[in-house]
VOTIZA-555931 format. One record per residue: x, z negated, y of N, C-alpha, C in turn. Coordinates in steps of 0.05 Angstrom, whole numbers, padded with zeros to 5 digits, always signed. Atoms other than C-alpha are relative to their C-alpha. Layout:
BEGIN
XZYXZYXZY ...
REM end
This chain:
BEGIN
-00020+00021-00007-00248+00571+00112+00010-00013-00025 -00011+00015+00022-00201+00537+00064-00007-00029+00002 +00006+00029+00000-00210+00464+00044+00016-00015+00021 -00015+00014-00021-00152+00440+00088-00010+00006+00028 +00011-00006-00026-00181+00477+00148-00026-00015+00005 +00025+00016-00003-00248+00444+00135+00006-00029+00005 -00008+00027-00005-00213+00377+00132+00008-00005+00029 -00008+00003-00028-00181+00389+00200-00024+00003+00019 +00025-00002-00015-00249+00411+00227-00015-00026+00000 +00013+00026+00004-00277+00346+00200+00012-00020+00019 -00014+00018-00018-00224+00307+00239-00006+00006+00029 +00006-00008-00027-00237+00347+00302-00028-00008+00009 +00028+00008-00006-00312+00334+00299-00001-00030+00005 +00000+00029-00004-00299+00260+00291+00011-00008+00027 -00012+00007-00026-00253+00257+00352-00019+00008+00022 +00019-00008-00021-00304+00296+00393-00023-00020+00002 +00022+00019+00000-00359+00248+00372+00008-00027+00013 -00011+00025-00012-00315+00188+00392-00001+00002+00030 -00001-00004-00029-00305+00216+00462-00028+00003+00012 +00027-00002-00010-00379+00230+00468-00015-00026-00001 +00011+00027-00001-00393+00157+00455-00018-00008-00023 +00016+00007+00024-00425+00158+00386+00011-00026-00013 -00010+00024+00014-00420+00092+00346+00020+00008-00021 -00022-00009+00016-00354+00096+00309-00007-00003-00030 +00004+00005+00028-00375+00065+00242-00020+00019-00011 +00021-00018+00010-00439+00106+00234+00009+00029+00001 -00010-00027-00001-00403+00169+00256+00019+00006-00023 -00018-00003+00023-00349+00159+00203-00016+00004-00026 +00016-00002+00025-00401+00148+00149-00016+00026-00001 +00016-00024+00000-00444+00207+00170+00018+00025-00005 -00017-00023+00004-00386+00256+00175+00012-00001-00029 -00010+00002+00027-00356+00229+00110-00020+00008-00021 +00020-00007+00020-00421+00236+00072-00007+00030+00002 +00007-00028-00003-00436+00305+00102+00021+00019-00012 -00021-00017+00010-00369+00337+00088+00006-00007-00030 -00004+00008+00028-00363+00297+00023-00020+00014-00019 +00020-00014+00016-00427+00329-00002+00009+00028-00007 -00012-00026+00005-00393+00396+00006+00024-00002-00019 -00025+00002+00015-00327+00373-00023-00005-00006-00030 +00006+00007+00028-00358+00343-00086-00024+00015-00012 +00023-00015+00010-00413+00394-00094+00006+00014-00027 -00003-00012+00027-00421+00414-00168-00028+00006-00010 +00027-00007+00007-00485+00452-00181-00006-00005-00030 +00004+00004+00028-00476+00451-00256-00005-00029-00008 +00003+00028+00007-00469+00376-00259-00025-00012+00013 +00021+00012-00015-00521+00360-00206-00028+00007-00011 +00026-00009+00008-00579+00402-00232-00001+00006-00030 -00001-00005+00029-00562+00399-00306-00028-00006-00013 +00026+00008+00012-00628+00363-00324-00022+00019+00010 +00020-00018-00011-00669+00408-00278+00001+00027-00014 -00002-00026+00012-00642+00471-00310-00010+00000-00029 +00010+00002+00028-00665+00446-00379-00030-00001-00002 +00030+00002+00000-00738+00443-00358-00012+00025-00013 +00015-00022+00012-00786+00487-00398-00019+00012+00021 +00018-00013-00019-00833+00535-00363-00026-00014+00004 +00026+00014-00001-00894+00492-00378+00003-00028+00013 -00004+00027-00012-00864+00431-00341-00018-00002+00025 +00018+00005-00022-00909+00400-00289+00015+00002+00027 -00012-00001-00027-00898+00406-00214+00015-00026+00007 -00012+00026-00006-00883+00332-00210+00027-00003-00014 -00026+00001+00015-00829+00336-00264+00021+00018+00013 -00019-00019-00012-00797+00396-00231+00011-00011+00027 -00008+00010-00027-00796+00365-00161+00018-00025-00003 -00015+00025+00003-00771+00296-00184+00028+00006-00012 -00026-00006+00012-00715+00326-00227+00018+00015+00020 -00016-00015-00020-00694+00373-00170+00011-00020+00020 -00009+00020-00019-00691+00314-00121+00022-00018-00013 -00020+00016+00014-00653+00273-00173+00027+00015-00001 -00024-00016+00000-00603+00330-00179+00013+00002+00028 -00010-00002-00027-00597+00336-00103+00016-00025+00007 -00015+00025-00007-00575+00263-00098+00021-00007-00021 -00020+00006+00021-00531+00268-00160+00027+00012+00007 -00026-00009-00010-00470+00283-00118+00019-00024+00000 -00019+00022+00003-00407+00242-00129+00007-00014+00026 -00006+00014-00026-00401+00227-00054-00016-00026+00002 +00016+00024-00001-00457+00176-00062+00012-00022-00018 -00015+00019+00017-00419+00143-00120+00024-00011+00015 -00023+00008-00016-00358+00142-00075-00008-00020+00021 +00009+00017-00022-00397+00111-00018-00006-00028-00011 +00007+00026+00012-00424+00055-00063+00026-00015-00009 -00025+00013+00009-00355+00042-00094+00017-00010+00023 -00017+00008-00023-00320+00039-00027-00013-00024+00015 +00013+00023-00012-00373-00008+00001+00005-00025-00016 -00005+00023+00017-00364-00054-00058+00029-00009+00003 -00028+00008-00002-00288-00052-00052+00006-00015+00027 -00003+00014-00026-00293-00073+00022-00011-00028-00002 +00014+00026+00001-00342-00130+00008+00016-00019-00018 -00014+00018+00019-00300-00156-00050+00030-00003+00006 -00028+00003-00007-00233-00151-00014+00006-00028+00009 -00005+00028-00006-00204-00221-00014+00014-00004+00027 -00015+00003-00025-00159-00208+00046-00020-00001+00023 +00020-00001-00021-00220-00191+00089-00017-00024+00002 +00016+00024-00001-00254-00255+00070+00009-00020+00021 -00011+00019-00021-00209-00292+00119-00011+00007+00028 +00008-00008-00027-00237-00253+00178-00023-00016+00011 +00022+00016-00012-00305-00288+00186+00008-00029+00004 -00008+00028-00002-00272-00356+00175+00018-00004+00025 -00016+00002-00024-00219-00344+00229-00017+00005+00025 +00018-00004-00022-00273-00316+00275-00016-00025+00006 +00016+00024-00003-00316-00377+00264+00017-00022+00013 -00017+00020-00012-00257-00422+00280+00004+00005+00029 -00005-00007-00028-00244-00384+00344-00025-00006+00018 +00024+00004-00016-00316-00386+00368-00007-00029+00003 +00005+00029-00002-00322-00460+00353+00019-00013+00020 -00020+00011-00019-00257-00477+00389-00006+00008+00029 +00007-00010-00027-00280-00434+00448-00021-00018+00013 +00022+00016-00010-00341-00478+00455+00005-00030-00002 -00006+00028+00004-00306-00545+00443+00011-00014+00025 -00010+00012-00025-00285-00557+00516+00029-00010-00002 -00028+00008+00003-00213-00561+00494+00018+00013+00021 -00018-00016-00016-00184-00506+00538+00003-00011+00028 -00003+00010-00027-00201-00536+00605+00017-00025+00002 -00018+00023+00001-00168-00602+00587+00029+00008-00005 -00027-00009+00006-00108-00565+00559+00013+00012+00025 -00011-00012-00024-00098-00524+00622+00007-00021+00021 -00004+00021-00020-00105-00584+00668+00025-00017-00007 -00023+00016+00009-00054-00623+00627+00026+00015+00003 -00025-00016-00002-00003-00567+00623+00007+00006+00030 -00005-00004-00028-00011-00554+00698+00014-00024+00012 -00013+00025-00009+00008-00627+00712+00028-00003-00012 -00025+00004+00014+00064-00627+00661+00022+00019+00011 -00020-00020-00009+00097-00564+00690+00001+00003+00030 +00003-00002-00029+00086-00579+00764+00026+00005+00015 -00026-00003-00013+00161-00578+00780+00013+00027-00007 -00011-00026+00007+00173-00509+00748-00010+00021+00019 +00009-00021-00017+00170-00448+00793-00023+00015-00013 +00024-00013+00012+00102-00415+00783-00013-00017-00021 +00009+00019+00020+00078-00477+00747-00028+00006-00010 +00027-00006+00010+00005-00458+00745-00001+00025-00017 -00001-00025+00016+00022-00389+00719+00011-00006-00027 -00012+00007+00026+00066-00418+00664-00021-00015-00016 +00020+00016+00015+00011-00468+00646-00022+00018-00010 +00021-00019+00008-00041-00412+00645+00008+00017-00023 -00009-00017+00022+00002-00368+00601+00002-00015-00026 -00002+00016+00024+00017-00423+00551-00028-00006-00011 +00028+00005+00009-00057-00441+00549-00012+00024-00012 +00010-00026+00011-00075-00368+00539+00011+00005-00028 -00013-00005+00026-00024-00362+00482-00012-00018-00022 +00011+00019+00020-00050-00424+00446-00029+00007-00006 +00028-00006+00004-00123-00406+00457-00004+00027-00014 +00002-00026+00013-00112-00333+00438+00008-00001-00029 -00008+00004+00028-00076-00355+00375-00023-00012-00016 +00021+00013+00014-00135-00399+00356-00025+00018-00003 +00025-00016+00001-00189-00346+00371+00006+00028-00009 -00005-00028+00006-00157-00277+00367-00020+00019+00014 +00021-00016-00013-00214-00252+00412+00008+00004+00029 -00011-00004-00027-00186-00220+00475-00020-00005+00022 +00020+00003-00020-00250-00217+00514-00007-00029+00006 +00006+00028-00003-00265-00291+00502+00022-00015+00015 -00022+00014-00012-00196-00314+00522+00002+00007+00030 -00003-00009-00028-00192-00272+00586-00023-00011+00017 +00023+00009-00015-00262-00291+00607+00001-00030+00005 -00001+00029-00004-00255-00366+00595+00023-00008+00018 -00023+00007-00017-00186-00370+00626-00004+00010+00029 +00007-00009-00027-00211-00329+00685-00018-00019+00014 +00017+00019-00012-00264-00380+00697+00014-00027+00006 -00013+00026-00004-00217-00440+00689+00024+00002+00018 -00026+00000-00013-00149-00419+00714+00001+00016+00026 -00002-00018-00024-00160-00362+00764-00009-00014+00025 +00008+00014-00025-00200-00403+00815+00021-00021+00009 -00020+00021-00007-00148-00459+00811+00025+00013+00012 -00024-00013-00011-00090-00410+00823-00006+00011+00028 +00007-00010-00027-00127-00377+00881-00002-00022+00020 +00002+00023-00018-00141-00445+00911+00027-00009+00009 -00028+00009-00007-00066-00460+00909+00016+00024+00012 -00011-00022-00016-00053-00394+00947+00018+00019-00016 -00015-00019+00017-00026-00353+00888-00009+00028+00009 +00006-00028-00005-00022-00278+00900-00021+00009-00020 +00021-00009+00018-00084-00244+00871+00010+00015-00023 -00010-00017+00022-00047-00192+00831+00017-00017-00020 -00018+00017+00017+00004-00243+00805-00017-00017-00019 +00017+00017+00016-00050-00291+00781-00016+00015-00020 +00016-00015+00019-00094-00238+00750+00017+00012-00023 -00017-00011+00021-00036-00206+00712+00007-00021-00021 -00007+00022+00019-00018-00273+00680-00023-00004-00020 +00023+00006+00018-00088-00284+00652-00005+00024-00018 +00005-00024+00017-00097-00212+00628+00021+00003-00022 -00022-00003+00020-00029-00210+00593-00002-00023-00021 +00002+00022+00019-00037-00279+00562-00024+00002-00018 +00023-00002+00017-00106-00263+00536+00002+00019-00023 -00004-00020+00021-00081-00205+00494+00018-00009-00022 -00020+00009+00020-00029-00246+00455-00012-00006-00027 +00012+00007+00025-00079-00265+00402-00001+00022-00021 +00000-00022+00020-00077-00196+00369+00028+00004-00012 -00027-00002+00011-00002-00205+00356+00009-00025-00014 -00010+00025+00011+00012-00278+00344-00018-00010-00022 +00016+00010+00022-00011-00304+00276-00013-00027+00008 +00014-00016+00020-00061-00321+00251-00019+00021+00013 +00014-00021-00014-00083-00255+00281-00019+00015-00018 +00019-00015+00016-00146-00220+00256+00009+00029-00002 -00010-00027+00001-00114-00153+00274+00020+00004-00023 -00020-00002+00022-00057-00167+00225-00014-00001-00027 +00016+00000+00025-00108-00183+00170-00011+00028-00005 +00012-00027+00004-00142-00116+00182+00022+00020-00007 -00022-00019+00007-00075-00079+00181+00010-00005-00028 -00008+00006+00028-00055-00115+00116-00019+00012-00019 +00019-00012+00018-00120-00093+00084+00001+00030+00000 -00001-00030-00002-00111-00021+00108+00026+00011-00014 -00026-00010+00009-00037-00015+00088+00009-00011-00027 -00009+00013+00025-00031-00060+00027+00024-00017+00003 -00023+00018-00006+00024-00101+00061-00009-00029-00005 +00006+00028+00004+00027-00174+00042-00006-00014+00026 +00008+00012-00025-00010-00213+00095+00019-00023+00008 -00017+00023-00006+00036-00274+00089+00027+00010+00011 -00024-00011-00011+00098-00231+00100-00005+00012+00028 +00006-00011-00026+00064-00196+00157-00003-00021+00022 +00002+00022-00019+00047-00262+00191+00028-00010+00007 -00027+00010-00005+00119-00285+00183+00015+00021+00017 -00014-00021-00015+00144-00218+00210-00009+00001+00029 +00011-00002-00027+00099-00221+00272+00006-00024+00017 -00003+00025-00014+00116-00292+00291+00022+00001+00022 -00022-00001-00019+00184-00281+00324-00005+00020+00022 +00006-00019-00022+00164-00217+00361-00021-00012+00020 +00019+00013-00018+00104-00256+00388+00012-00020+00019 -00013+00020-00016+00147-00312+00412+00019+00013+00020 -00018-00015-00019+00197-00262+00443-00017+00010+00023 +00016-00010-00021+00140-00231+00481-00010-00022+00019 +00008+00023-00017+00115-00299+00506+00024-00008+00017 -00023+00007-00016+00186-00315+00527+00006+00019+00023 -00003-00020-00021+00191-00250+00566-00020-00004+00022 +00021+00005-00020+00125-00265+00601+00007-00024+00017 -00006+00025-00015+00146-00336+00620+00024+00005+00018 -00023-00005-00016+00214-00312+00644-00007+00017+00025 +00009-00017-00022+00181-00259+00687-00014-00017+00021 +00015+00017-00019+00134-00311+00718+00019-00018+00016 -00018+00018-00014+00190-00360+00734+00018+00015+00019 -00019-00015-00016+00239-00308+00760-00014+00011+00025 +00014-00011-00023+00187-00274+00804-00008-00022+00020 +00007+00022-00017+00166-00342+00831+00024-00010+00016 -00025+00008-00014+00238-00359+00849+00007+00020+00021 -00008-00021-00018+00252-00292+00881-00020+00003+00024 +00020-00003-00021+00187-00291+00920-00020-00024-00002 +00016+00024+00002+00158-00361+00929-00029+00004+00011 +00027-00005-00010+00098-00332+00966-00020+00009-00021 +00018-00008+00022+00071-00304+00901-00013-00025-00014 +00010+00024+00013+00064-00374+00872+00011-00025+00014 -00010+00023-00016+00072-00430+00924+00001-00025-00017 -00002+00026+00015+00095-00497+00897-00023-00018+00008 +00023+00017-00007+00035-00544+00893+00009-00026+00014 -00006+00025-00013+00033-00604+00939-00010-00023-00018 +00008+00023+00016+00023-00675+00913-00030-00005+00001 +00029+00002-00001-00049-00672+00937-00013+00019-00019 +00012-00020+00018-00062-00609+00897+00005-00007-00029 -00007+00008+00027-00025-00631+00834+00016-00026+00001 -00014+00026-00003-00009-00706+00836+00019-00005-00023 -00018+00009+00021+00049-00735+00798-00014-00021-00017 +00014+00018+00019+00026-00771+00736+00022-00016-00015 -00019+00016+00015+00063-00830+00703+00005+00011-00028 -00007-00011+00025+00099-00812+00639-00019-00008-00023 +00017+00009+00021+00056-00855+00595-00027+00014+00000 +00026-00014-00002-00008-00824+00621+00002+00029-00007 -00004-00029+00006+00021-00754+00615+00002+00003-00030 -00002-00002+00029+00039-00766+00542-00027-00004-00013 +00027+00004+00011-00032-00791+00529-00017+00025+00004 +00016-00024-00005-00062-00730+00562+00009+00023-00018 -00010-00021+00019-00017-00684+00520-00010-00006-00028 +00008+00008+00027-00035-00723+00458-00030+00006-00005 +00029-00005+00004-00110-00713+00470-00009+00028+00007 +00008-00027-00007-00109-00641+00494+00017+00021-00014 -00018-00020+00012-00048-00602+00472+00004-00005-00030 -00007+00006+00028-00033-00638+00406-00021+00008-00020 +00020-00007+00021-00100-00628+00370-00001+00030-00005 +00001-00029+00004-00102-00553+00382+00026+00010-00013 -00025-00008+00012-00028-00546+00365+00001-00007-00029 +00000+00008+00028-00037-00585+00300-00018+00018-00016 +00019-00018+00014-00097-00542+00281+00014+00027-00005 -00012-00026+00003-00058-00477+00293+00024-00002-00020 -00023+00002+00017+00006-00502+00259-00008-00006-00029 +00009+00006+00027-00032-00529+00199-00010+00025-00014 +00010-00026+00011-00067-00462+00189+00023+00019-00006 -00022-00019+00003-00005-00420+00200+00021-00010-00019 -00020+00011+00018+00042-00467+00164-00008+00002-00029 +00010-00001+00027-00001-00470+00102+00001+00028-00012 -00003-00028+00009+00000-00394+00099+00029+00007-00005 -00028-00009+00001+00074-00383+00113+00015-00014-00023 -00015+00014+00021+00098-00436+00064-00014+00000-00027 +00012-00004+00026+00052-00415+00008-00017-00023-00010 +00016+00022+00008+00010-00478+00008-00029+00009-00003 +00028-00010+00001-00055-00438+00016+00000+00030+00005 +00004-00028-00006-00079-00367+00016-00011+00003+00028 +00012-00002-00027-00101-00338+00083-00029-00008+00001 +00028+00007+00000-00173-00347+00062-00004-00030-00001 +00001+00029+00002-00162-00420+00043+00009-00013+00026 -00009+00011-00026-00123-00433+00107-00021+00005+00022 +00021-00005-00020-00178-00400+00148-00024-00020-00004 +00021+00020+00005-00228-00447+00114+00008-00027+00012 -00010+00025-00013-00185-00506+00136-00003+00002+00030 +00002-00004-00029-00183-00477+00206-00028-00002+00010 +00028+00001-00008-00258-00468+00209-00010-00029+00000 +00008+00028+00001-00269-00540+00186+00014-00016+00022 -00014+00014-00021-00215-00565+00234-00012+00006+00028 +00013-00006-00025-00249-00528+00292-00026-00016+00004 +00025+00016-00002-00315-00563+00276+00007-00029+00005 -00008+00028-00004-00279-00630+00272+00008-00004+00029 -00008+00002-00028-00247-00617+00341-00025+00000+00018 +00024-00002-00016-00314-00597+00370-00016-00027-00001 +00014+00025+00003-00346-00661+00343+00016-00022+00015 -00016+00021-00013-00287-00704+00368-00002+00002+00030 +00003-00004-00029-00294-00674+00438-00029-00002+00009 +00028+00004-00005-00369-00686+00434-00012+00026+00012 +00010-00026-00009-00382-00611+00444-00016+00014-00021 +00014-00014+00022-00416-00595+00378-00030-00005+00003 +00029+00001-00001-00490-00580+00386-00011+00022-00019 +00012-00020+00018-00538-00541+00342+00000+00028+00012 +00000-00026-00014-00544-00485+00394+00027+00013-00001 -00028-00011+00000-00468-00477+00398+00008+00009-00028 -00006-00007+00028-00462-00477+00322-00015+00026-00007 +00016-00024+00007-00518-00425+00315+00012+00024+00014 -00012-00023-00015-00486-00381+00369+00026+00008-00013 -00026-00007+00013-00418-00385+00335-00005+00014-00026 +00006-00013+00025-00448-00366+00268-00010+00029+00005 +00011-00026-00006-00486-00308+00299+00022+00019+00009 -00021-00018-00009-00425-00280+00335+00020+00006-00022 -00018-00005+00023-00383-00288+00272-00011+00021-00018 +00013-00019+00017-00433-00250+00230+00000+00028+00012 +00001-00026-00014-00440-00195+00282+00027+00014+00000 -00027-00013-00001-00365-00183+00290+00009+00007-00028 -00009-00006+00027-00352-00187+00215-00014+00025-00011 +00015-00024+00009-00407-00136+00200+00012+00025+00013 -00012-00023-00013-00376-00089+00251+00026+00008-00013 -00025-00006+00013-00308-00094+00219-00004+00012-00028 +00005-00009+00028-00335-00085+00148-00011+00028+00000 +00011-00027+00000-00376-00024+00166+00020+00020+00009 -00022-00018-00007-00316+00006+00200+00018+00006-00024 -00016-00004+00024-00277-00004+00136-00014+00019-00019 +00015-00017+00019-00332+00028+00094+00001+00029+00010 +00000-00027-00011-00337+00088+00140+00028+00013-00001 -00028-00010+00001-00261+00095+00144+00008+00008-00028 -00007-00006+00027-00252+00092+00069-00013+00025-00010 +00014-00024+00009-00305+00145+00056+00012+00024+00014 -00011-00023-00016-00279+00190+00112+00028+00008-00010 -00027-00006+00009-00206+00184+00090+00001+00011-00028 +00000-00010+00027-00223+00195+00017-00008+00030-00001 +00008-00028-00001-00259+00260+00033+00021+00017+00014 -00021-00014-00015-00206+00281+00083+00024+00006-00018 -00023-00004+00018-00151+00271+00031-00008+00019-00023 +00009-00017+00022-00192+00305-00024+00000+00030+00008 +00001-00027-00011-00199+00367+00020+00028+00011+00007 -00028-00008-00006-00123+00368+00032+00009-00005+00028 -00008+00005-00028-00121+00343+00103+00026-00016+00003 -00025+00016-00001-00067+00291+00091+00024+00017-00006 -00022-00017+00007-00023+00343+00058+00008+00018+00023 -00006-00017-00023-00029+00389+00118+00015-00015+00021 -00014+00016-00021-00009+00334+00166+00028-00007-00009 -00027+00007+00010+00049+00313+00121+00019+00025+00002 -00016-00024-00001+00074+00385+00117+00007+00007+00029 -00005-00006-00029+00067+00394+00193+00022-00018+00010 -00020+00019-00010+00107+00331+00207+00027+00006-00013 -00025-00007+00014+00160+00351+00155+00014+00024+00014 -00012-00024-00012+00170+00419+00188+00010-00006+00029 -00011+00006-00026+00182+00385+00255+00029-00010-00001 -00028+00010+00005+00247+00357+00225+00007-00022+00020 -00005+00023-00018+00242+00291+00263+00018-00020-00013 -00015+00023+00009+00289+00233+00257-00019-00024-00001 +00018+00023+00001+00259+00165+00240-00007-00012+00028 +00006+00010-00027+00266+00142+00313-00019+00018+00015 +00019-00018-00014+00232+00205+00339-00028-00002-00011 +00027+00004+00012+00175+00196+00289-00013-00026+00010 +00011+00026-00010+00166+00123+00310-00009+00003+00029 +00008-00003-00028+00165+00142+00384-00025+00016+00003 +00024-00017-00002+00114+00198+00373-00025-00016-00010 +00023+00015+00011+00070+00153+00329-00009-00022+00019 +00008+00021-00019+00072+00096+00379-00012+00011+00025 +00012-00013-00023+00057+00143+00436-00029+00008-00005 +00027-00008+00007-00004+00170+00400-00018-00025-00001 +00016+00024+00002-00028+00099+00385-00005-00012+00028 +00003+00009-00027-00016+00080+00458-00022+00016+00014 +00021-00017-00012-00060+00139+00481-00027-00006-00012 +00025+00006+00013-00113+00122+00430-00012-00026+00010 +00009+00026-00010-00116+00052+00459-00016+00001+00025 +00017-00003-00024-00149+00079+00522-00029+00002-00007 +00029-00002+00005-00216+00101+00492-00009-00017-00023 +00008+00013+00025-00215+00060+00427+00008-00029+00000 -00007+00028+00005-00215-00013+00406+00022-00001-00021 -00022+00003+00019-00157-00040+00366-00010+00003-00029 +00010-00001+00027-00201-00046+00304-00004+00028-00009 +00004-00028+00007-00218+00028+00305+00026+00014-00004 -00027-00012+00003-00145+00047+00314+00012-00008-00026 -00012+00010+00024-00122+00004+00257-00014+00010-00025 +00015-00007+00024-00177+00022+00208-00001+00030-00004 +00005-00028+00002-00184+00096+00224+00026+00017+00002 -00022-00018-00006-00120+00126+00253+00027-00009-00011 -00025+00009+00011-00063+00082+00229+00004+00009-00029 -00004-00010+00027-00077+00101+00156+00009+00029-00002 -00010-00027+00000-00061+00173+00176+00031+00000+00000 -00029+00001-00002+00011+00151+00192+00012-00013-00025 -00012+00015+00022+00020+00105+00132+00013+00017-00022 -00013-00016+00021+00032+00160+00079+00026+00014+00009 -00024-00014-00010+00086+00190+00125+00024-00019+00002 -00022+00019-00003+00127+00126+00129+00022+00003-00021 -00022-00003+00019+00164+00135+00063+00018+00024+00005 -00016-00023-00006+00187+00204+00086+00023-00006+00019 -00020+00007-00020+00226+00171+00143+00013-00027-00007 -00013+00025+00007+00246+00108+00106-00008-00024+00017 +00010+00021-00018+00204+00063+00151-00016-00020-00015 +00014+00021+00013+00180-00003+00125-00028-00004+00013 +00026+00004-00013+00104-00010+00135-00003-00027+00013 +00000+00026-00013+00116-00083+00153+00010+00002+00028 -00011-00005-00026+00160-00062+00211-00019+00016+00017 +00018-00017-00015+00111-00008+00231-00025-00016+00009 +00023+00016-00008+00053-00058+00231+00005-00018+00023 -00006+00018-00023+00087-00106+00278+00004+00017+00025 -00003-00018-00023+00106-00048+00324-00028+00008+00011 +00027-00007-00009+00033-00027+00325-00014-00023+00014 +00012+00024-00013+00010-00098+00341+00011-00004+00028 -00012+00002-00027+00059-00100+00399-00011+00022+00018 +00009-00023-00015+00038-00031+00422-00029-00004+00010 +00029+00003-00007-00036-00050+00422-00004-00020+00022 +00002+00017-00024-00021-00103+00475-00005+00018+00024 +00002-00017-00023-00015-00045+00523-00028+00013+00003 +00026-00013-00001-00083-00016+00504-00020-00017+00017 +00017+00018-00016-00115-00077+00538+00010-00003+00029 -00012+00006-00026-00068-00075+00598+00005+00025+00017 -00008-00024-00014-00057-00002+00617-00024+00013+00015 +00021-00014-00015-00101+00027+00673-00001+00029-00008 +00025+00010-00012-00150+00060+00679-00019-00012-00021 +00018+00011+00021-00179+00035+00612+00008-00027-00009 -00010+00027+00007-00149-00035+00613-00024-00019-00003 +00025+00016+00004-00206-00074+00581+00004-00029+00010 -00004+00027-00009-00175-00142+00597-00004-00002+00030 +00005+00000-00029-00176-00123+00670-00030+00000+00007 +00029-00001-00005-00250-00107+00667-00013-00026-00008 +00011+00027+00008-00264-00172+00629+00004-00019+00023 -00006+00019-00021-00230-00210+00685-00015+00007+00026 +00015-00008-00024-00262-00170+00741-00029-00009-00001 +00028+00007+00003-00330-00186+00712-00007-00029+00008 +00005+00028-00007-00321-00261+00726+00017-00009+00023 -00018+00008-00021-00269-00261+00782-00016-00002+00027 +00012+00001-00027-00287-00280+00855+00001+00027+00013 +00001-00026-00013-00306-00221+00899+00025+00009+00014 -00024-00008-00015-00241-00223+00938+00022+00011-00018 -00019-00011+00019-00202-00204+00875-00009+00028-00008 +00008-00028+00004-00204-00128+00873+00011+00010-00027 -00008-00012+00025-00198-00086+00810+00028+00012+00002 -00027-00012-00004-00137-00049+00838+00021-00022+00000 -00019+00022+00000-00103-00116+00849+00005-00009-00029 -00004+00008+00028-00115-00134+00776+00017+00021-00015 -00017-00021+00012-00087-00066+00754+00029-00003+00008 -00027+00003-00010-00026-00078+00797+00014-00024-00014 -00012+00024+00012-00016-00147+00766+00007+00004-00029 -00005-00002+00029-00018-00124+00693+00022+00020-00006 -00020-00021+00006+00031-00065+00699+00027-00012-00008 -00026+00010+00009+00095-00108+00696+00000-00010-00029 +00001+00010+00028+00071-00138+00630+00000+00023-00020 -00003-00024+00017+00064-00068+00601+00029+00007-00004 -00029-00005+00001+00137-00059+00618+00014-00019-00019 -00012+00020+00018+00154-00123+00581-00007+00005-00029 +00007-00007+00027+00117-00100+00520+00019+00022-00010 -00019-00021+00007+00160-00037+00521+00028-00011-00005 -00025+00013+00005+00222-00081+00527+00001-00014-00027 +00001+00014+00026+00200-00122+00467+00001+00020-00023 -00002-00021+00021+00190-00058+00427+00028+00011-00002 -00028-00010+00001+00259-00033+00446+00018-00021-00013 -00015+00021+00014+00288-00100+00424-00004+00002-00030 +00005-00002+00029+00254-00091+00357+00013+00025-00012 -00014-00023+00009+00281-00020+00351+00030-00005-00004 -00029+00005+00000+00351-00044+00367+00008-00022-00019 -00006+00023+00018+00349-00110+00328-00023-00005-00019 +00023+00003+00018+00300-00101+00270-00001-00027-00014 +00000+00026+00013+00321-00169+00243-00019-00020+00015 +00021+00016-00013+00273-00198+00295-00025+00000-00017 +00024-00002+00017+00219-00174+00248+00006-00011-00028 -00005+00005+00028+00253-00183+00180+00012-00027-00006 -00016+00025+00006+00293-00248+00187-00018-00022-00011 +00017+00022+00009+00235-00297+00179-00012+00005-00027 +00011-00005+00027+00199-00264+00120+00022+00000-00021 -00021+00000+00020+00266-00253+00085+00010-00028-00005 -00010+00027+00003+00287-00325+00097-00020-00017-00016 +00021+00016+00014+00220-00354+00072-00006+00010-00028 +00010-00011+00025+00202-00306+00016+00021+00016-00015 -00021-00016+00013+00268-00270+00001-00003+00029+00008 +00001-00028-00007+00286-00198+00014-00021+00015-00016 +00021-00016+00014+00231-00148-00003+00014+00022-00016 -00012-00020+00017+00248-00103-00061-00015+00027+00003 
REM end
């Protein structure tokens, strides 16, 4: 077999291991080290010292020098260097800080007060509870970026309230599932940090580029909720005064000031300091982590057990992301060295695709990968395969990254592998069936496609904000 054929075999073995359920990070490292040992095998270099032994050398000297030569393969140097480059990557330093902020905010008892306040404030809007739940999901998802946490917590808080007010099961479940996934798109998104580290795109420009598409998607969701509630009032009956009493303006403003405003200020301070160049993402994440602790203390929700749990979850998730990066870097380095990237590039070139056709095929592949894989695995492992092909079609990696972030919304929403639906089913009342949740999330998949089509048609949705704040990219 030629080296490129071995590289493709290497990729095929990895995909097979993924579908068999092997741990992704360890599989990447094992395959990368195994095939890398072959790729970088150099007998003359590895056993140079062993071959210089005299005939009267002892058994111990012979064995130790042979073992030293066996491990004197450059793949191990590559593994160590790639591990160090991941650990020392300044962009990735922001991940544990943002995670810690999210876990602390999740435990600060802010979300229940926020949802109750927004439900009262929007009581005269069609589908008021749905609108309140979606806005709460968007704010909470932006603060945490953890889909499972948002869907689970909002399912415990908002879903029983909507069911109590006679909301349609599918309609209510779809709102929570769709709102819970927004955190992987709207800054400060951890997914965007990971993409920036993989692609070399400026994280501040990427945050600015993703902001308007995120708001467009939220606007589409809210429009859908209101319009469906107007066309079919049975989906979301208007609450009675007993269910949602009218609150005097002064009291409403105070409730907003003590529930909505603190979280909004925290998010805007973190995001604003990044976008306007007042702080690096890592520094802003530090401010956010401190702000989350201050909020938890102010709401009298900070305990040692909650702090310890937040630290533990942060370390566990960060370790997972870092080991994925290490495995991906080693795997991709060996894959490229054997000529795998060149084979893929030549194959795509011979297809004679237009830029639009390439984008559609790439997004379709990412959409299908979203069924068996997490977003982190897609971004770290598979998206780098597409990145070298972007210059061939004149596609800006900034634009491509925002498209991927939009596309990955569907990976949590598309049956039969819609993880957000399973998160919600795990805590939903027994009368809410899984098929009803699947039915509820499908319209939001359609709105994600509409948002992507808007970006295809009007790319300034992506480029206008970063160009206005930082100037056109050269």
